[in-house]
MDTraj code that builds the backbone (N, CA, C; nanometers):
import mdtraj as md
import numpy as np

residues = "UNK UNK UNK UNK UNK UNK UNK UNK UNK UNK UNK UNK UNK UNK UNK UNK UNK UNK UNK UNK UNK UNK UNK UNK UNK UNK UNK UNK UNK UNK UNK UNK UNK UNK UNK UNK UNK UNK UNK UNK UNK UNK UNK UNK UNK UNK UNK UNK UNK UNK UNK UNK UNK UNK UNK UNK UNK UNK UNK UNK UNK UNK UNK UNK UNK UNK UNK UNK UNK UNK UNK UNK UNK UNK UNK UNK UNK UNK UNK UNK UNK UNK UNK UNK UNK UNK UNK UNK UNK UNK UNK UNK UNK UNK UNK UNK UNK UNK UNK UNK UNK UNK UNK UNK UNK UNK UNK UNK UNK UNK UNK UNK UNK UNK UNK UNK UNK UNK UNK UNK UNK UNK UNK UNK UNK UNK UNK UNK UNK UNK UNK UNK UNK UNK UNK UNK UNK UNK UNK UNK UNK UNK UNK UNK UNK UNK UNK UNK UNK UNK UNK UNK UNK UNK UNK UNK UNK UNK UNK UNK UNK UNK UNK UNK UNK UNK UNK UNK UNK UNK UNK UNK UNK UNK UNK UNK UNK UNK UNK UNK UNK UNK UNK UNK UNK UNK UNK UNK UNK UNK UNK UNK UNK UNK UNK UNK UNK UNK UNK UNK UNK UNK UNK UNK UNK UNK UNK UNK UNK UNK UNK UNK UNK UNK UNK UNK UNK".split()
xyz = np.array([
    [-12.0344, 12.1937, 11.9174],
    [-11.9439, 12.2955, 11.8761],
    [-11.9496, 12.3532, 11.7545],
    [-11.8736, 12.4906, 11.7522],
    [-11.9012, 12.6020, 11.6495],
    [-11.8323, 12.5358, 11.5184],
    [-11.8700, 12.6330, 11.3812],
    [-11.7920, 12.5420, 11.2956],
    [-11.6176, 12.5840, 11.2815],
    [-11.5883, 12.6841, 11.3362],
    [-11.4283, 12.6723, 11.3388],
    [-11.3658, 12.5822, 11.4020],
    [-11.4118, 12.5579, 11.5603],
    [-11.3681, 12.4812, 11.6157],
    [-11.3549, 12.3219, 11.5789],
    [-11.5052, 12.2818, 11.4771],
    [-11.5363, 12.1585, 11.4373],
    [-11.4233, 12.1421, 11.2905],
    [-11.4032, 12.2563, 11.2161],
    [-11.3405, 12.2409, 11.1430],
    [-11.2058, 12.2328, 11.1206],
    [-11.1015, 12.2862, 11.2502],
    [-11.0080, 12.2589, 11.3261],
    [-10.9715, 12.0761, 11.3671],
    [-11.1038, 12.0320, 11.3826],
    [-11.1201, 11.9034, 11.4392],
    [-11.1556, 11.8262, 11.3017],
    [-11.1918, 11.8842, 11.2042],
    [-11.2082, 11.7932, 11.0845],
    [-11.0851, 11.8025, 11.0184],
    [-11.0033, 11.8846, 11.0043],
    [-10.8631, 11.8664, 10.9635],
    [-10.7841, 11.6866, 10.9749],
    [-10.7830, 11.6855, 11.0913],
    [-10.7057, 11.5520, 11.1450],
    [-10.8479, 11.4645, 11.0972],
    [-10.9500, 11.4668, 11.1234],
    [-11.0182, 11.3710, 11.0378],
    [-11.0176, 11.3228, 10.8989],
    [-11.0015, 11.4712, 10.7918],
    [-11.0005, 11.4171, 10.6511],
    [-10.8351, 11.3804, 10.6281],
    [-10.7715, 11.4053, 10.7394],
    [-10.5967, 11.3580, 10.7132],
    [-10.6047, 11.1807, 10.7185],
    [-10.7180, 11.1443, 10.8307],
    [-10.7046, 11.0444, 10.8626],
    [-10.7604, 10.9365, 10.7657],
    [-10.8223, 11.0205, 10.7019],
    [-10.9680, 10.9218, 10.6276],
    [-10.9081, 10.9223, 10.5037],
    [-10.7908, 11.0250, 10.4584],
    [-10.7600, 11.0413, 10.3528],
    [-10.6015, 10.9332, 10.3280],
    [-10.5660, 10.9360, 10.4415],
    [-10.4727, 10.7817, 10.4573],
    [-10.5338, 10.6568, 10.4892],
    [-10.6836, 10.6623, 10.5450],
    [-10.7410, 10.5005, 10.5610],
    [-10.7215, 10.3972, 10.4337],
    [-10.7798, 10.4482, 10.3460],
    [-10.8057, 10.3301, 10.2056],
    [-10.7895, 10.4206, 10.0896],
    [-10.7303, 10.3956, 9.9485],
    [-10.7384, 10.4798, 9.8461],
    [-10.8529, 10.4515, 9.7967],
    [-10.9218, 10.5590, 9.7257],
    [-11.0488, 10.5552, 9.6266],
    [-11.0271, 10.5335, 9.5220],
    [-11.0781, 10.4302, 9.4987],
    [-11.0823, 10.3072, 9.3591],
    [-11.0393, 10.4036, 9.2522],
    [-10.9580, 10.3868, 9.1546],
    [-10.9124, 10.4711, 9.0222],
    [-11.0411, 10.4933, 8.9158],
    [-11.1080, 10.4087, 8.9249],
    [-11.2206, 10.4207, 8.8426],
    [-11.2867, 10.5132, 8.8669],
    [-11.2706, 10.6274, 9.0299],
    [-11.3317, 10.7472, 9.0105],
    [-11.2088, 10.8463, 8.9638],
    [-11.2790, 10.9639, 8.8805],
    [-11.1841, 11.0143, 8.8089],
    [-11.1267, 11.0999, 8.9223],
    [-10.9709, 11.1408, 8.8940],
    [-10.8672, 11.2218, 8.9493],
    [-10.9318, 11.3137, 9.0057],
    [-11.0173, 11.3497, 8.9464],
    [-11.0809, 11.5094, 8.9985],
    [-11.2107, 11.5013, 9.1402],
    [-11.2733, 11.3739, 9.0570],
    [-11.3651, 11.3355, 9.1853],
    [-11.2477, 11.3259, 9.3180],
    [-11.2238, 11.2403, 9.2872],
    [-11.1240, 11.1743, 9.4119],
    [-11.0956, 11.2588, 9.5171],
    [-11.0133, 11.3707, 9.4370],
    [-10.9301, 11.4708, 9.4988],
    [-11.0399, 11.5952, 9.5920],
    [-11.1702, 11.5791, 9.5126],
    [-11.2814, 11.6755, 9.5629],
    [-11.3735, 11.6135, 9.6752],
    [-11.3020, 11.4353, 9.6867],
    [-11.3895, 11.4261, 9.7912],
    [-11.3904, 11.4520, 9.9394],
    [-11.2234, 11.4979, 9.9017],
    [-11.1123, 11.5575, 10.0057],
    [-11.0719, 11.7047, 10.0036],
    [-11.1596, 11.7459, 9.9485],
    [-11.1324, 11.8967, 9.9688],
    [-11.1407, 11.9702, 10.0347],
    [-11.1349, 12.1103, 10.0953],
    [-11.1655, 12.1709, 10.1951],
    [-11.2669, 12.2240, 10.2434],
    [-11.3020, 12.2557, 10.0628],
    [-11.4595, 12.3013, 10.0149],
    [-11.5661, 12.2344, 10.0444],
    [-11.6652, 12.2540, 10.1107],
    [-11.7407, 12.1260, 10.1543],
    [-11.8858, 12.1447, 10.0422],
    [-11.8603, 12.2442, 9.9138],
    [-11.9502, 12.2077, 9.8454],
    [-11.9065, 12.1010, 9.6979],
    [-11.7667, 12.1360, 9.6930],
    [-11.6635, 12.0367, 9.6632],
    [-11.6767, 11.8967, 9.6854],
    [-11.6589, 11.9454, 9.8134],
    [-11.6241, 11.7599, 9.9073],
    [-11.7961, 11.6608, 9.8752],
    [-11.8895, 11.7541, 9.8486],
    [-12.0053, 11.6867, 9.8496],
    [-12.0334, 11.6194, 9.7274],
    [-11.9949, 11.7665, 9.6257],
    [-11.9962, 11.6976, 9.4930],
    [-11.9069, 11.5287, 9.4553],
    [-11.7665, 11.5627, 9.5051],
    [-11.7162, 11.4683, 9.4540],
    [-11.7340, 11.3549, 9.5052],
    [-11.7507, 11.3404, 9.6994],
    [-11.7810, 11.2185, 9.7294],
    [-11.9110, 11.1612, 9.6463],
    [-12.0263, 11.2083, 9.5783],
    [-12.1180, 11.1854, 9.5319],
    [-12.0625, 11.1231, 9.3905],
    [-11.9761, 11.1576, 9.3369],
    [-11.9581, 11.0947, 9.2103],
    [-11.8662, 10.9715, 9.2524],
    [-11.7688, 10.9604, 9.3455],
    [-11.7047, 10.8549, 9.4131],
    [-11.8196, 10.7205, 9.4343],
    [-11.9441, 10.7423, 9.4986],
    [-12.0409, 10.6934, 9.5317],
    [-12.0613, 10.6034, 9.3908],
    [-12.0737, 10.6791, 9.2704],
    [-12.1631, 10.6207, 9.2057],
    [-12.0426, 10.5300, 9.1317],
    [-11.9329, 10.5366, 9.2006],
    [-11.8486, 10.4379, 9.0756],
    [-11.9259, 10.3043, 9.0978],
    [-11.9029, 10.2268, 8.9892],
    [-11.9895, 10.0561, 8.9837],
    [-11.8197, 10.0241, 9.0632],
    [-11.9139, 9.8997, 9.1401],
    [-11.8332, 9.7916, 9.2155],
    [-11.7510, 9.8611, 9.3061],
    [-11.7669, 9.9716, 9.3938],
    [-11.7366, 10.0040, 9.4756],
    [-11.6839, 9.9321, 9.5941],
    [-11.5805, 9.8980, 9.6618],
    [-11.5609, 9.8083, 9.8100],
    [-11.5997, 9.8985, 9.9157],
    [-11.6886, 9.7958, 10.0143],
    [-11.7476, 9.8676, 10.1198],
    [-11.6270, 9.9909, 10.1605],
    [-11.5085, 9.9797, 10.2328],
    [-11.4284, 10.0218, 10.2939],
    [-11.4111, 10.1761, 10.2237],
    [-11.4010, 10.1960, 10.0820],
    [-11.3866, 10.2799, 9.9936],
    [-11.5289, 10.3700, 10.0159],
    [-11.6425, 10.2842, 10.0041],
    [-11.7649, 10.3551, 10.0183],
    [-11.7862, 10.3994, 10.1700],
    [-11.7466, 10.3336, 10.2715],
    [-11.7586, 10.3877, 10.3940],
    [-11.6552, 10.5029, 10.3930],
    [-11.5704, 10.5469, 10.3389],
    [-11.4805, 10.6669, 10.3609],
    [-11.5720, 10.7728, 10.2727],
    [-11.5815, 10.7480, 10.1492],
    [-11.6373, 10.8737, 10.0634],
    [-11.8098, 10.9059, 10.1565],
    [-11.8709, 10.7853, 10.1995],
    [-11.9888, 10.8573, 10.2969],
    [-11.9602, 10.9447, 10.3938],
    [-11.8367, 10.9036, 10.4420],
    [-11.8142, 10.9461, 10.6118],
    [-11.7356, 11.1061, 10.5646],
    [-11.7029, 11.1192, 10.4430],
    [-11.6571, 11.2480, 10.4316],
    [-11.7561, 11.3584, 10.3658],
    [-11.8314, 11.2846, 10.2802],
    [-11.9880, 11.3738, 10.2565],
    [-12.0018, 11.3926, 10.3869],
    [-12.0514, 11.2994, 10.4428],
    [-12.1565, 11.3286, 10.6158],
    [-12.0736, 11.4952, 10.6515],
    [-11.9053, 11.4384, 10.6631],
    [-11.8056, 11.5709, 10.7584],
    [-11.8905, 11.7089, 10.6748],
    [-11.9027, 11.6896, 10.5781],
    [-11.9032, 11.8142, 10.4510],
    [-12.0715, 11.8725, 10.4914],
    [-12.1406, 11.8024, 10.5261],
    [-12.2601, 11.8437, 10.5487],
    [-12.2941, 11.8797, 10.6814],
    [-12.2173, 11.8299, 10.7822],
    [-12.2279, 11.8580, 10.8907],
    [-12.1792, 11.9616, 10.8944],
    [-12.0549, 12.0283, 10.8759],
    [-12.0035, 12.1557, 10.8866],
    [-12.1105, 12.2775, 10.8759],
    [-12.1536, 12.1812, 10.7688],
    [-12.2454, 12.3559, 10.6858],
    [-12.3772, 12.3410, 10.7872],
    [-12.4011, 12.2287, 10.8989],
    [-12.5150, 12.2405, 10.9876],
    [-12.6172, 12.1327, 10.9684],
    [-12.5814, 12.0969, 10.8225],
    [-12.7066, 11.9833, 10.7462],
    [-12.6901, 11.8601, 10.8370],
    [-12.7379, 11.8079, 10.9267],
    [-12.7135, 11.7422, 11.0189],
    [-12.8276, 11.6451, 11.0066],
    [-12.9395, 11.6522, 10.9057],
    [-12.9761, 11.5769, 10.8657],
    [-12.9382, 11.4351, 10.7731],
    [-12.9106, 11.5425, 10.6790],
    [-12.7867, 11.4365, 10.5644],
    [-12.6569, 11.4073, 10.6349],
    [-12.5870, 11.4166, 10.7033],
    [-12.4645, 11.4220, 10.7158],
    [-12.5252, 11.3035, 10.8805],
    [-12.6392, 11.2271, 10.9441],
    [-12.6560, 11.1209, 10.9997],
    [-12.7125, 11.0414, 10.8661],
    [-12.7628, 11.0491, 10.7608],
    [-12.7817, 10.9314, 10.6842],
    [-12.6747, 10.9035, 10.5974],
    [-12.5629, 10.9622, 10.5958],
    [-12.4618, 10.9424, 10.5479],
    [-12.3487, 10.8463, 10.6997],
    [-12.3601, 10.9295, 10.7676],
    [-12.3034, 10.8193, 10.8682],
    [-12.3636, 10.6954, 10.8797],
    [-12.4433, 10.6888, 10.8785],
    [-12.5318, 10.5353, 10.9223],
    [-12.4551, 10.4739, 10.7816],
    [-12.4690, 10.5035, 10.6667],
    [-12.4015, 10.4359, 10.5859],
    [-12.2889, 10.3871, 10.5687],
    [-12.1797, 10.5365, 10.6264],
    [-12.0373, 10.4805, 10.6382],
    [-12.0198, 10.3777, 10.7684],
    [-12.0782, 10.3737, 10.8582],
    [-12.0880, 10.2589, 10.9639],
    [-12.1601, 10.1008, 10.9364],
    [-12.2554, 10.1062, 10.8498],
    [-12.2945, 10.0275, 10.8199],
    [-12.2078, 9.9205, 10.7091],
    [-12.1667, 10.0121, 10.6045],
    [-12.0390, 9.9206, 10.5800],
    [-11.9447, 9.9077, 10.6791],
    [-11.8583, 9.9808, 10.7711],
    [-11.7387, 9.9401, 10.8787],
    [-11.7823, 9.9523, 10.9646],
    [-11.8318, 9.9108, 11.0818],
    [-11.8631, 9.9012, 11.2030],
    [-11.7775, 9.9565, 11.2684],
    [-11.6346, 9.9096, 11.2875],
    [-11.5668, 9.9503, 11.3175],
    [-11.4934, 10.1217, 11.2951],
    [-11.5734, 10.1890, 11.2184],
    [-11.5199, 10.3523, 11.1635],
    [-11.5009, 10.4216, 11.2806],
    [-11.3932, 10.4522, 11.3762],
    [-11.4088, 10.5288, 11.4896],
    [-11.4458, 10.6457, 11.4943],
    [-11.3401, 10.7188, 11.3528],
    [-11.4223, 10.8397, 11.3659],
    [-11.5248, 10.8823, 11.2806],
    [-11.5856, 10.8016, 11.1968],
    [-11.7536, 10.8112, 11.1857],
    [-11.8469, 10.7997, 11.3020],
    [-11.7885, 10.6961, 11.3709],
    [-11.8797, 10.6718, 11.4892],
    [-11.8561, 10.7882, 11.5882],
    [-11.7644, 10.8853, 11.6040],
    [-11.7517, 11.0038, 11.6822],
    [-11.8608, 11.1032, 11.5964],
    [-11.8106, 11.1486, 11.5155],
    [-11.8492, 11.2207, 11.4435],
    [-12.0263, 11.2229, 11.4338],
    [-12.0825, 11.0836, 11.4100],
    [-12.2192, 11.0493, 11.3691],
    [-12.2922, 11.1107, 11.5531],
    [-12.2054, 11.0634, 11.6315],
    [-12.2425, 11.1361, 11.7618],
    [-12.2883, 11.2572, 11.7813],
    [-12.1194, 11.3583, 11.7830],
    [-12.1530, 11.5010, 11.7296],
    [-12.2937, 11.4944, 11.6757],
    [-12.3099, 11.4910, 11.5089],
    [-12.4018, 11.5192, 11.5058],
    [-12.5379, 11.5142, 11.5456],
    [-12.5518, 11.4266, 11.6293],
    [-12.6513, 11.3515, 11.7503],
    [-12.6835, 11.4512, 11.8242],
    [-12.5833, 11.4844, 11.8556],
    [-12.5407, 11.5909, 11.9821],
    [-12.6459, 11.7053, 11.9236],
    [-12.5474, 11.7476, 11.8414],
    [-12.5935, 11.8932, 11.7302],
    [-12.7795, 11.8891, 11.7018],
    [-12.8097, 11.7438, 11.7166],
    [-12.9638, 11.7535, 11.6267],
    [-13.0587, 11.8001, 11.7286],
    [-12.9778, 11.8174, 11.9237],
    [-13.0329, 11.8067, 11.9977],
    [-13.1140, 11.6365, 12.0628],
    [-13.0079, 11.5643, 12.0217],
    [-13.0302, 11.4140, 12.0840],
    [-12.8962, 11.3429, 12.0988],
    [-12.8657, 11.4335, 12.2224],
    [-12.7265, 11.4226, 12.2898],
    [-12.6990, 11.2470, 12.3163],
    [-12.8024, 11.2216, 12.4133],
    [-12.8114, 11.0999, 12.4897],
    [-12.8280, 10.9673, 12.4066],
    [-12.8601, 10.9635, 12.2439],
    [-12.8620, 10.8835, 12.1576],
    [-12.7127, 10.8656, 12.0864],
    [-12.5976, 10.9623, 12.1097],
    [-12.4732, 10.9712, 12.0808],
    [-12.3981, 10.8864, 12.1578],
    [-12.4344, 10.9076, 12.2843],
    [-12.3544, 10.8571, 12.3597],
    [-12.3077, 10.7108, 12.3452],
    [-12.3504, 10.6240, 12.3073],
    [-12.3389, 10.4635, 12.2571],
    [-12.2459, 10.4869, 12.1821],
    [-12.2576, 10.5819, 12.0213],
    [-12.1482, 10.5975, 11.9501],
    [-12.0321, 10.6364, 12.0216],
    [-12.0132, 10.7348, 12.0674],
    [-11.8980, 10.7748, 12.1427],
    [-11.8141, 10.7067, 12.1901],
    [-11.9253, 10.6077, 12.2768],
    [-11.8458, 10.5051, 12.3798],
    [-11.7592, 10.3863, 12.3027],
    [-11.8311, 10.3569, 12.1664],
    [-11.7793, 10.2890, 12.0870],
    [-11.6278, 10.3537, 12.0413],
    [-11.6453, 10.5320, 11.9481],
    [-11.5075, 10.5657, 11.9198],
    [-11.4544, 10.5582, 12.0264],
    [-11.4337, 10.5804, 12.1466],
    [-11.3178, 10.6009, 12.2412],
    [-11.2740, 10.4456, 12.2835],
    [-11.3778, 10.3206, 12.2531],
    [-11.3365, 10.1673, 12.2905],
    [-11.2075, 10.1298, 12.1353],
    [-11.2656, 10.1964, 12.0345],
    [-11.1547, 10.1490, 11.9299],
    [-11.0502, 10.2500, 11.9294],
    [-11.0611, 10.3616, 11.9813],
    [-10.9458, 10.5061, 11.9447],
    [-10.9316, 10.5306, 12.0960],
    [-10.8631, 10.4826, 12.1990],
    [-10.8920, 10.5350, 12.3536],
    [-10.7942, 10.6673, 12.3208],
    [-10.8142, 10.7485, 12.4007],
    [-10.7414, 10.8477, 12.4345],
    [-10.7534, 10.9776, 12.3265],
    [-10.8889, 10.9589, 12.2187],
    [-10.8763, 11.0166, 12.0718],
    [-10.9403, 11.1805, 12.1467],
    [-10.8459, 11.3136, 12.1471],
    [-10.9372, 11.4172, 12.2264],
    [-10.9993, 11.4491, 12.1354],
    [-11.0531, 11.4186, 12.0381],
    [-11.1551, 11.4630, 11.9867],
    [-11.3111, 11.4065, 12.0122],
    [-11.2969, 11.2795, 12.0392],
    [-11.4264, 11.1985, 12.0989],
    [-11.4096, 11.2107, 12.2124],
    [-11.3550, 11.2394, 12.3208],
    [-11.3259, 11.2799, 12.4985],
    [-11.4151, 11.4022, 12.4847],
    [-11.3962, 11.5015, 12.3482],
    [-11.4469, 11.6633, 12.3166],
    [-11.5925, 11.6466, 12.3495],
    [-11.6491, 11.4960, 12.2378],
    [-11.7758, 11.4974, 12.1957],
    [-11.8225, 11.4148, 12.3186],
    [-11.8084, 11.3187, 12.3961],
    [-11.8410, 11.2923, 12.5037],
    [-11.8637, 11.3958, 12.6119],
    [-11.7892, 11.4625, 12.6710],
    [-11.7913, 11.5717, 12.7378],
    [-11.9004, 11.6628, 12.7016],
    [-11.9136, 11.7082, 12.5381],
    [-12.0280, 11.7794, 12.5801],
    [-12.1796, 11.7184, 12.5819],
    [-12.1910, 11.6011, 12.5613],
    [-12.2892, 11.5106, 12.5654],
    [-12.3295, 11.5271, 12.7020],
    [-12.1951, 11.4772, 12.7612],
    [-12.2308, 11.4177, 12.8742],
    [-12.2705, 11.6246, 12.9769],
    [-12.2272, 11.6780, 12.9394],
    [-12.2431, 11.8107, 12.9800],
    [-12.4039, 11.8829, 12.9561],
    [-12.4940, 11.8126, 12.8137],
    [-12.5969, 11.8214, 12.8084],
    [-12.6718, 11.7520, 12.9106],
    [-12.6239, 11.6660, 12.9007],
    [-12.7048, 11.5387, 12.9992],
    [-12.7099, 11.5593, 13.1574],
    [-12.6214, 11.6604, 13.1539],
    [-12.6372, 11.7172, 13.3663],
    [-12.5253, 11.6298, 13.4202],
    [-12.4219, 11.5801, 13.3765],
    [-12.3993, 11.4756, 13.4325],
    [-12.2219, 11.5738, 13.4375],
    [-12.2107, 11.6260, 13.5419],
    [-12.1097, 11.8161, 13.5360],
    [-11.9940, 11.7573, 13.5580],
    [-11.9450, 11.6295, 13.6772],
    [-11.8366, 11.6043, 13.6999],
    [-11.8055, 11.5607, 13.5514],
    [-11.8837, 11.4230, 13.5134],
    [-11.7884, 11.3544, 13.4474],
    [-11.7447, 11.4389, 13.3158],
    [-11.8536, 11.5321, 13.2811],
    [-11.8168, 11.6155, 13.1616],
    [-11.6974, 11.6737, 13.1691],
    [-11.6716, 11.7176, 13.3023],
    [-11.5307, 11.7878, 13.3446],
    [-11.4112, 11.7242, 13.3556],
    [-11.4678, 11.5639, 13.3716],
    [-11.3073, 11.4878, 13.3483],
    [-11.2753, 11.4634, 13.2589],
    [-11.4016, 11.4581, 13.1336],
    [-11.3637, 11.4038, 12.9802],
    [-11.2823, 11.5679, 12.9376],
    [-11.3629, 11.6505, 12.9777],
    [-11.2648, 11.8029, 12.9033],
    [-11.1115, 11.7922, 12.9155],
    [-11.0773, 11.7383, 13.0764],
    [-10.9050, 11.7449, 13.1148],
    [-10.8841, 11.6116, 13.0737],
    [-10.9298, 11.5041, 13.0307],
    [-10.8724, 11.4067, 12.9376],
    [-10.8446, 11.4602, 12.7988],
    [-10.9531, 11.5279, 12.7269],
    [-10.9165, 11.5917, 12.6322],
    [-10.8063, 11.6620, 12.5872],
    [-10.8019, 11.7593, 12.7094],
    [-10.6713, 11.8301, 12.7207],
    [-10.5249, 11.7557, 12.6957],
    [-10.5856, 11.6488, 12.7687],
    [-10.4201, 11.6063, 12.8277],
    [-10.3983, 11.5393, 12.7199],
    [-10.4795, 11.4546, 12.5936],
    [-10.4775, 11.4129, 12.4961],
    [-10.4397, 11.5018, 12.3681],
    [-10.5186, 11.6116, 12.3879],
    [-10.4812, 11.6693, 12.2877],
    [-10.3848, 11.7937, 12.2660],
    [-10.3442, 11.8420, 12.4102],
    [-10.1885, 11.8883, 12.4203],
    [-10.2407, 12.0429, 12.4262],
    [-10.1337, 12.1156, 12.3757],
    [-10.1556, 12.2796, 12.3545],
    [-10.2997, 12.3522, 12.2649],
    [-10.2922, 12.2787, 12.1829],
    [-10.3800, 12.3060, 12.0923],
    [-10.5118, 12.2970, 12.1293],
    [-10.5658, 12.1978, 12.2118],
    [-10.6574, 12.1569, 12.2670],
    [-10.6967, 12.2511, 12.4096],
    [-10.5996, 12.2757, 12.4755],
    [-10.6200, 12.3254, 12.5644],
    [-10.6338, 12.4915, 12.5271],
    [-10.5913, 12.5477, 12.4166],
    [-10.5887, 12.7023, 12.3780],
    [-10.7086, 12.7056, 12.3510],
    [-10.7803, 12.5896, 12.2657],
    [-10.9138, 12.5897, 12.2034],
    [-11.0036, 12.6509, 12.3569],
    [-10.9734, 12.5719, 12.4272],
    [-11.0588, 12.5874, 12.5751],
    [-11.0650, 12.7264, 12.6600],
    [-10.9314, 12.7654, 12.6263],
    [-10.8649, 12.8936, 12.6918],
    [-10.9739, 13.0045, 12.6225],
    [-10.9375, 12.9958, 12.4728],
    [-10.9918, 13.1205, 12.3948],
    [-11.1558, 13.0672, 12.4092],
    [-11.2491, 13.0039, 12.4130],
    [-11.3425, 12.9104, 12.4147],
    [-11.4274, 13.0249, 12.5713],
    [-11.3671, 12.9617, 12.6485],
    [-11.3771, 13.0459, 12.7886],
    [-11.3927, 13.1846, 12.7979],
    [-11.2889, 13.2837, 12.7485],
    [-11.2470, 13.3988, 12.7538],
    [-11.3497, 13.4466, 12.6702],
    [-11.4054, 13.4448, 12.5584],
    [-11.4865, 13.4596, 12.4992],
    [-11.6404, 13.4371, 12.5539],
    [-11.6508, 13.3470, 12.6461],
    [-11.7504, 13.3453, 12.6972],
    [-11.7474, 13.4556, 12.8894],
    [-11.6001, 13.5180, 12.8675],
    [-11.6298, 13.5702, 12.9862],
    [-11.5556, 13.5490, 13.1276],
    [-11.5426, 13.3794, 13.0977],
    [-11.5155, 13.3329, 13.2160],
    [-11.3814, 13.3189, 13.2450],
    [-11.2612, 13.3020, 13.1436],
    [-11.1379, 13.3140, 13.2055],
    [-11.0646, 13.4206, 13.1221],
    [-11.0148, 13.4861, 13.1935],
    [-10.8964, 13.6068, 13.1409],
    [-10.7637, 13.5825, 13.1833],
    [-10.6904, 13.4768, 13.1377],
    [-10.5688, 13.4424, 13.1691],
    [-10.5076, 13.4504, 13.0294],
    [-10.3750, 13.4527, 13.0070],
    [-10.3239, 13.3938, 12.8787],
    [-10.3670, 13.2738, 12.8019],
    [-10.3548, 13.2841, 12.6953],
    [-10.3525, 13.1670, 12.6108],
    [-10.2317, 13.1045, 12.5728],
    [-10.1882, 13.0057, 12.6515],
    [-10.0574, 12.9914, 12.6487],
    [-10.0767, 12.8368, 12.6406],
    [-10.1964, 12.7891, 12.6427],
    [-10.1897, 12.6199, 12.6439],
    [-10.1357, 12.5125, 12.7339],
    [-10.1342, 12.6164, 12.8902],
    [-10.1309, 12.5691, 12.9955],
    [-10.2534, 12.5495, 13.0795],
    [-10.2260, 12.4091, 13.1557],
    [-10.3671, 12.4186, 13.2206],
    [-10.3388, 12.4911, 13.3732],
    [-10.4144, 12.5525, 13.4014],
    [-10.3939, 12.6010, 13.5133],
    [-10.5384, 12.5703, 13.6205],
    [-10.5175, 12.6538, 13.7315],
    [-10.6843, 12.6271, 13.8175],
    [-10.7202, 12.7399, 13.7757],
    [-10.7324, 12.8459, 13.7399],
    [-10.8308, 12.9341, 13.6427],
    [-10.8918, 12.8865, 13.5856],
    [-10.7897, 12.8174, 13.5060],
    [-10.9057, 12.7638, 13.3731],
    [-11.0126, 12.6617, 13.4300],
    [-10.9242, 12.5972, 13.5172],
    [-11.0146, 12.4652, 13.5602],
    [-11.1371, 12.5167, 13.6561],
    [-11.1355, 12.6424, 13.6858],
    [-11.2539, 12.7282, 13.7445],
    [-11.3408, 12.7492, 13.6543],
    [-11.2416, 12.8330, 13.5458],
    [-11.3716, 12.8770, 13.4430],
    [-11.4413, 12.7486, 13.3601],
    [-11.3533, 12.6533, 13.3703],
    [-11.4346, 12.5280, 13.2976],
    [-11.5624, 12.4790, 13.3753],
    [-11.5349, 12.4546, 13.4890],
    [-11.5924, 12.4363, 13.5709],
    [-11.7515, 12.5390, 13.5752],
    [-11.7504, 12.6794, 13.5727],
    [-11.8330, 12.7583, 13.5819],
    [-11.9465, 12.7305, 13.4809],
    [-11.8296, 12.6950, 13.3475],
    [-11.9094, 12.6952, 13.2021],
    [-11.9918, 12.5224, 13.1946],
    [-11.9263, 12.4505, 13.2495],
    [-11.9966, 12.3281, 13.2308],
    [-12.1525, 12.3356, 13.3192],
    [-12.1018, 12.3870, 13.4465],
    [-12.2500, 12.4170, 13.5077],
    [-12.3426, 12.5172, 13.4689],
    [-12.3105, 12.5999, 13.3749],
    [-12.3773, 12.6756, 13.3219],
    [-12.4776, 12.6307, 13.1652],
    [-12.5847, 12.6117, 13.1695],
    [-12.6829, 12.5822, 13.0425],
    [-12.6621, 12.6709, 12.9407],
    [-12.6155, 12.5892, 12.8223],
    [-12.5571, 12.6257, 12.7088],
    [-12.4383, 12.7247, 12.6892],
    [-12.3404, 12.7078, 12.7708],
    [-12.2108, 12.7818, 12.7688],
    [-12.1376, 12.6400, 12.6944],
    [-12.0459, 12.6507, 12.5882],
    [-11.9778, 12.5877, 12.5535],
    [-11.8471, 12.6187, 12.5245],
    [-11.7269, 12.5585, 12.6668],
    [-11.6197, 12.5590, 12.6435],
    [-11.5164, 12.6034, 12.5490],
    [-11.5394, 12.5834, 12.3782],
    [-11.5420, 12.6360, 12.2677],
    [-11.5394, 12.7502, 12.2121],
    [-11.4403, 12.7847, 12.1140],
    [-11.4666, 12.9305, 12.0956],
    [-11.5734, 12.9273, 11.9819],
    [-11.6200, 13.0589, 11.9608],
    [-11.7139, 13.0899, 11.8430],
    [-11.6411, 13.0948, 11.7185],
    [-11.6990, 13.1483, 11.6376],
    [-11.6422, 13.1417, 11.5030],
    [-11.5513, 13.2864, 11.4852],
    [-11.4369, 13.2076, 11.4199],
    [-11.3268, 13.3572, 11.3694],
    [-11.2561, 13.3064, 11.5258],
    [-11.2685, 13.3096, 11.6320],
    [-11.1910, 13.3029, 11.7502],
    [-11.1118, 13.2259, 11.7278],
    [-10.9187, 13.2407, 11.7757],
    [-10.8276, 13.1443, 11.8678],
    [-10.8165, 13.1066, 11.6946],
    [-10.8296, 13.2106, 11.5642],
    [-10.7467, 13.1211, 11.4771],
    [-10.6053, 13.1606, 11.4367],
    [-10.5614, 13.2487, 11.4794],
    [-10.4309, 13.2730, 11.4865],
    [-10.3477, 13.1538, 11.6223],
    [-10.4549, 13.1925, 11.7389],
    [-10.3580, 13.1191, 11.8706],
    [-10.3869, 12.9777, 11.7853],
    [-10.4361, 12.9095, 11.7495],
    [-10.4281, 12.7464, 11.7154],
    [-10.3640, 12.7392, 11.5567],
    [-10.3379, 12.8608, 11.5059],
    [-10.2644, 12.7957, 11.3652],
    [-10.1295, 12.7894, 11.3801],
])
top = md.Topology()
chain = top.add_chain()
for i, resn in enumerate(residues, 1):
    res = top.add_residue(resn, chain, resSeq=i)
    for name in ("N", "CA", "C"):
        top.add_atom(name, md.element.get_by_symbol(name[0]), res)
traj = md.Trajectory(xyz[None], top)
């Protein structure tokens, strides 16, 4: 996934994580706010401060590690992200967002097969998550499981609705495979473009940086 599409997915992750557990008040308000900042460097700094808080509860530490990992992942620092996702999941083994995001980091690190168990677990905990379905679709596409990948992309659109369909429409248009409207409707022409992309090595149905920003906002 490119940085823009991953950022769009991250918005939902951040909102869910922020609501998951309130970080302890022992951490400064500024550090807590920075840990959920849209700015990656501020998030890394803020979460690091939160994690230095004495007697931090496991669930709270899991959220801070996951938030810092997401910031690392968005800047392409997957090795650091994986270390933090490991810590988050060690503290909360049923953390579906962290499981999905670790699977994505593994995929982006060229270790797609290793991420499959994580994303399957994430989907077991959060059935119908369009983010996890998209992750599994990418993994299956990378592993050459074309029909399974297409099925997952279609499920991602079913559960993700208009925004997810528009993302794929714009991404496939950028790949020169789709010339229809960016209207959020799943059509036969979009299906054919998706099939072609999934069968083409290196093709990603998600849009490149800066594409679709207006369409998906």
